[in-house]
C-alpha positions in Angstrom: 25.6 2.1 36.5 26.6 3.0 33.1 26.1 0.0 31.5 22.6 -0.7 33.4 21.3 2.5 31.6 22.7 1.6 27.8 21.4 -1.8 28.2 17.8 -0.2 29.8 18.1 2.3 26.5 18.6 -0.5 23.9 15.3 -2.3 25.4 13.8 0.8 25.0 15.3 1.2 21.1 14.0 -2.4 20.6 10.4 -2.0 22.4 9.8 0.9 20.2 11.0 -0.5 17.2 10.0 -4.1 17.5 6.7 -5.0 15.4 4.5 -7.8 16.7 1.1 -9.2 15.8 -2.1 -9.1 18.0 -1.1 -12.0 19.6 2.2 -10.3 20.9 4.5 -12.4 18.4 7.6 -10.9 17.2 8.9 -10.4 13.7 12.2 -12.8 15.2 9.5 -15.6 16.3 7.1 -15.2 13.3 9.8 -15.3 10.6 12.1 -17.6 12.3 15.1 -15.1 12.2 17.9 -16.6 13.5 21.7 -16.3 12.5 21.8 -17.7 9.1 18.6 -15.6 8.6 20.7 -12.7 9.4 23.7 -13.4 7.3 21.0 -14.2 4.2 19.2 -10.6 4.9 17.9 -9.8 1.0 16.0 -13.2 1.7 14.8 -12.7 5.0 14.0 -8.8 4.7 12.3 -10.0 1.3 10.1 -12.5 2.8 9.1 -10.3 6.0 8.2 -7.1 3.9 6.0 -9.3 1.6 4.3 -10.9 4.5 3.6 -8.1 6.6 2.7 -5.6 3.4 -0.9 -5.7 3.2 -0.7 -4.6 -0.4 2.0 -5.8 -2.6 1.9 -1.7 -3.7 3.2 -1.4 -0.2 6.7 -2.6 -1.9 5.6 -1.5 -5.6 4.9 -4.8 -6.5 8.4 -5.4 -7.3 11.7 -7.4 -5.4 11.1 -5.6 -2.3 15.4 -4.8 -1.7 15.2 -2.7 -4.7 12.0 -1.3 -3.8 13.4 -0.3 -0.5 16.6 1.3 -1.8 15.0 3.2 -4.6 12.6 4.7 -2.2 15.3 5.3 0.6 13.4 3.1 3.2 17.1 1.3 3.9 19.6 3.9 3.6 23.1 3.1 2.7 24.8 2.7 5.9 22.1 0.0 6.9 23.1 -2.2 4.1 26.4 -1.7 4.7 25.5 -3.2 8.4 23.5 -6.0 6.8 26.2 -7.0 4.0 28.7 -7.2 6.3 27.0 -9.6 8.4 27.2 -12.1 5.2 31.0 -12.6 5.8 31.5 -11.9 9.7 32.2 -15.0 11.7 30.7 -14.2 15.0 27.1 -12.8 14.9 27.5 -10.6 18.4 24.4 -9.5 20.5 24.9 -6.4 19.4 24.6 -7.1 15.6 21.6 -9.2 16.3 19.8 -6.6 18.3 20.8 -3.8 15.5 19.6 -6.2 12.9 16.1 -6.4 14.3 15.8 -3.0 14.7 16.3 -2.2 11.1 14.0 -5.0 10.3 11.4 -3.2 12.6 11.9 0.2 11.5 11.7 -1.0 8.0 8.5 -3.0 8.2 7.0 0.5 10.2 7.7 2.4 7.1 5.6 0.0 5.0 2.0 1.0 5.7 0.3 3.6 3.4 -2.8 5.4 3.1 -3.4 6.3 -0.5 -5.0 9.3 -2.3 -4.8 10.5 -5.8 -3.1 13.8 -6.7 -3.6 15.4 -9.7 -0.6 14.1 -11.5 -1.5 10.6 -10.8 -4.1 11.3 -13.8 -2.5 10.1 -16.6 -6.1 11.2 -18.9 -8.5 12.6 -17.0 -10.3 13.5 -19.8 -10.4 9.7 -21.1 -11.7 8.2 -18.1 -14.5 10.5 -17.4 -15.6 9.6 -21.1 -14.5 5.6 -20.3 -16.3 5.9 -17.4 -19.7 7.6 -18.0 -19.6 5.1 -21.3 -19.5 2.4 -19.1 -22.1 3.5 -16.8 -24.6 3.1 -19.9 -23.7 -0.4 -20.2 -26.3 -3.2 -18.7 -24.0 -5.3 -17.3 -22.3 -5.1 -13.8 -19.2 -2.7 -13.7 -17.4 -0.5 -11.5 -18.5 2.7 -13.6 -22.3 1.6 -13.2 -21.9 0.8 -9.6 -20.2 4.3 -9.1 -23.0 6.1 -10.6 -26.1 4.3 -8.9 -24.3 3.6 -5.5 -21.7 6.0 -4.7 -21.8 8.8 -6.5 -24.6 11.7 -5.2 -26.4 13.0 -8.6 -24.7 16.3 -8.2 -21.5 14.3 -8.8 -22.3 12.0 -11.1 -23.8 15.1 -13.1 -20.2 17.1 -13.0 -18.5 13.5 -14.2 -20.6 13.4 -16.9 -20.2 17.0 -17.8 -16.2 16.2 -18.1 -17.1 13.6 -20.6 -18.6 15.9 -22.8 -15.2 18.2 -23.0 -12.3 17.3 -25.4 -9.6 18.4 -22.7 -10.4 19.4 -19.2 -9.0 22.2 -17.5 -6.7 22.3 -14.5 -9.6 23.3 -12.5 -11.8 21.0 -13.7 -8.8 17.9 -13.1 -8.4 19.4 -9.7 -12.2 19.2 -9.3 -12.5 15.5 -10.8 -9.6 14.1 -8.6 -11.4 15.6 -5.5 -14.1 13.8 -6.4 -12.4 10.3 -6.8 -10.8 10.9 -3.5 -14.4 11.2 -1.6 -15.6 7.9 -3.3 -12.5 6.4 -1.9 -13.2 7.3 1.6 -17.2 6.0 1.2 -17.2 2.7 2.8 -20.1 1.6 -0.5 -17.2 1.9 -2.6 -16.0 -1.4 -3.6 -18.6 -3.9 -4.3 -16.6 -7.5 -4.7 -19.6 -9.0 -7.6 -18.9 -6.2 -9.5 -15.2 -6.0 -9.4 -14.8 -10.1 -9.5 -17.4 -9.9 -12.7 -14.8 -7.9 -14.6 -11.7 -9.5 -13.1 -11.0 -12.4 -11.4 -7.2 -11.4 -10.3 -5.1 -12.8 -7.5 -4.8 -8.4 -7.3 -9.0 -8.3 -6.7 -8.6 -11.4 -4.1 -5.9 -9.5 -2.4 -8.7 -6.6 -2.0 -11.7 -8.9 -1.6 -9.6 -10.4 1.5 -9.3 -7.1 3.1 -13.1 -6.2 2.3 -14.4 -9.1 4.0 -12.9 -8.5 7.3 -15.3 -7.2 9.8 -13.0 -5.1 12.2 -11.5 -3.0 9.3 -9.2 0.1 10.5 -9.6 3.5 8.8 -6.1 2.4 6.4 -7.6 -0.8 5.4 -10.6 0.9 4.6 -9.1 3.5 2.5 -6.8 0.5 0.6 -9.9 -1.6 -0.2 -11.2 1.6 -2.0 -7.8 2.9 -3.4 -6.7 -0.5 -4.8 -10.2 -1.0 -6.2 -10.2 2.4 -7.7 -7.0 1.8 -9.5 -7.6 -1.6 -10.5 -11.1 -0.4 -12.2 -9.1 1.9 -14.1 -5.2 1.4 -14.2 -5.0 2.6 -17.5 -6.1 6.1 -16.9 -4.0 6.3 -13.4 0.1 6.2 -12.7 0.8 3.1 -10.4 -0.7 2.8 -7.1 2.6 2.9 -5.4 2.9 6.5 -7.1 0.0 7.9 -5.5 0.4 10.1 -2.4 -0.3 9.5 1.0 
């Protein structure tokens, strides 16, 4: 009876931790996680993390294993277990279950819904000046798109006011940051033609691929806008992976 209860508990744990796509395909099936893959766990985790991350910023646009360790998404106990598989002669069923559970939990920790904190603004005064100056350029760009299509008249006038100052106070920085976070929540923020006109790159393509989905989730909408805001003014922000969520 005790063994049955343990088995039921194990199945429940794996069900809770398992990650499947909309077709019900598990990570193990999708990425062909076999004994060899378990022994080469760093390569396997790298493939799965990069494959399952909607944005590369979810793993810091970095080596996924380094990111996971640095951000404590894989603890020392888990790494010790995974490393032990490399030299283990026989991988038991219990080992496989533990591997799958760790992999699924790690993938579940990936999604992030970014928004700005005050400290994510590296140069708020410079950003305001840049946005206003860029908005006067006739050529399509994110700033004139924001001023014409995204910001309310009152919000844009506040940004214009910020641009006329030599330094923003803490209160003004907080207000500026709140306005930018409001922009991120608006469906009309990202415009593919505008962003492609400024930069044609894999990272803009990544954003546009999410934007083109007709059934975007709240998280996907947020990701499109947060990443596009970062891309438009990256020199004025800390890296997207450092934004709050």
